[in-house]
C-alpha positions as CSV (number, residue, x, y, z in Angstrom):
1,X,-64.7,-45.0,-36.6
2,X,-62.2,-42.4,-35.3
3,X,-61.6,-39.9,-37.6
4,X,-58.4,-40.8,-39.7
5,X,-57.2,-39.4,-42.7
6,X,-57.6,-42.3,-45.1
7,X,-54.9,-41.1,-47.5
8,X,-51.8,-40.4,-44.4
9,X,-54.0,-43.0,-41.6
10,X,-53.1,-39.8,-39.5
11,X,-55.8,-38.6,-36.6
12,X,-57.7,-35.3,-37.7
13,X,-56.1,-32.3,-35.6
14,X,-58.4,-29.3,-34.2
15,X,-60.4,-31.4,-31.4
16,X,-64.2,-32.7,-31.1
17,X,-65.5,-31.0,-33.7
18,X,-63.0,-31.0,-36.4
19,X,-62.7,-34.7,-35.7
20,X,-66.7,-35.3,-35.7
21,X,-66.6,-34.0,-38.8
22,X,-64.2,-36.1,-40.5
23,X,-65.8,-39.1,-39.1
24,X,-69.2,-38.3,-40.9
25,X,-67.3,-36.9,-44.2
26,X,-65.3,-40.5,-44.0
27,X,-69.0,-42.6,-43.3
28,X,-70.5,-40.5,-46.5
29,X,-67.6,-41.4,-48.6
30,X,-68.3,-45.2,-47.1
31,X,-71.5,-45.9,-47.7
32,X,-72.1,-45.9,-51.4
33,X,-69.8,-48.5,-51.5
34,X,-71.3,-50.4,-49.4
35,X,-74.8,-50.1,-50.6
36,X,-76.1,-48.0,-47.7
37,X,-77.4,-44.3,-47.3
38,X,-78.1,-42.4,-44.0
39,X,-81.4,-43.3,-44.4
40,X,-80.5,-46.6,-43.6
41,X,-78.6,-45.6,-40.0
42,X,-80.5,-46.6,-36.9
43,X,-78.7,-45.4,-34.5
44,X,-75.3,-44.0,-33.6
45,X,-73.4,-44.0,-29.9
46,X,-71.0,-41.4,-29.7
47,X,-67.7,-41.4,-27.5
48,X,-66.0,-38.5,-26.5
49,X,-63.1,-38.3,-24.0
50,X,-64.2,-34.3,-24.4
51,X,-67.9,-34.3,-22.9
52,X,-67.8,-30.4,-22.2
53,X,-67.0,-29.7,-26.2
54,X,-70.1,-31.6,-27.1
55,X,-71.6,-28.8,-28.6
56,X,-69.2,-28.8,-31.4
57,X,-69.4,-32.1,-32.0
58,X,-73.5,-31.6,-32.1
59,X,-73.0,-28.6,-34.4
60,X,-70.7,-30.8,-36.9
61,X,-73.3,-33.5,-36.5
62,X,-76.3,-31.5,-37.0
63,X,-74.1,-30.0,-40.3
64,X,-75.0,-33.9,-42.1
65,X,-78.4,-34.3,-40.2
66,X,-79.9,-31.0,-41.4
67,X,-83.4,-30.3,-43.1
68,X,-84.8,-33.5,-45.2
69,X,-82.6,-35.9,-43.7
70,X,-83.9,-37.8,-40.5
71,X,-81.2,-38.4,-38.0
72,X,-81.0,-41.8,-36.3
73,X,-81.4,-42.1,-32.4
74,X,-78.3,-41.2,-30.7
75,X,-76.3,-41.8,-27.7
76,X,-73.6,-40.4,-26.6
77,X,-71.1,-40.9,-23.7
78,X,-68.1,-39.8,-21.8
79,X,-64.9,-41.8,-21.8
80,X,-61.6,-41.3,-20.2
81,X,-59.7,-42.8,-23.5
82,X,-59.9,-43.5,-26.6
83,X,-57.8,-45.1,-29.6
84,X,-54.4,-43.5,-30.9
85,X,-55.5,-40.1,-28.4
86,X,-58.7,-39.3,-30.4
87,X,-61.1,-37.2,-28.5
88,X,-64.3,-38.8,-30.5
89,X,-65.2,-42.3,-31.8
90,X,-68.5,-43.1,-33.3
91,X,-70.2,-46.7,-33.9
92,X,-73.0,-46.9,-36.2
93,X,-75.7,-49.1,-37.0
94,X,-77.6,-49.8,-39.9
95,X,-80.6,-51.9,-41.1
96,X,-81.6,-52.5,-44.6
97,X,-84.2,-54.4,-45.7
98,X,-83.0,-57.2,-48.1
99,X,-85.4,-57.3,-51.0
């Protein structure tokens, strides 16, 4: 997932922190529609072209995974390029036991 505005399809401006916040906002909006919650996330892989600005990514991440929300395992990878010129892309993995 990259930081696209669902209404316009435009990439979120503002760099890695703003993009990460938008990705997480989009994720939180989508989860109820697919019957999942943050508690079902088991891992996330963060790809970034701006690894030197990882503190901004981490700040946006910690705003969502704060007290009371157990964060998933996380891996960060520096890359040369991402779709549409994004500086951050996040791949999420979920597990939910069938009842």
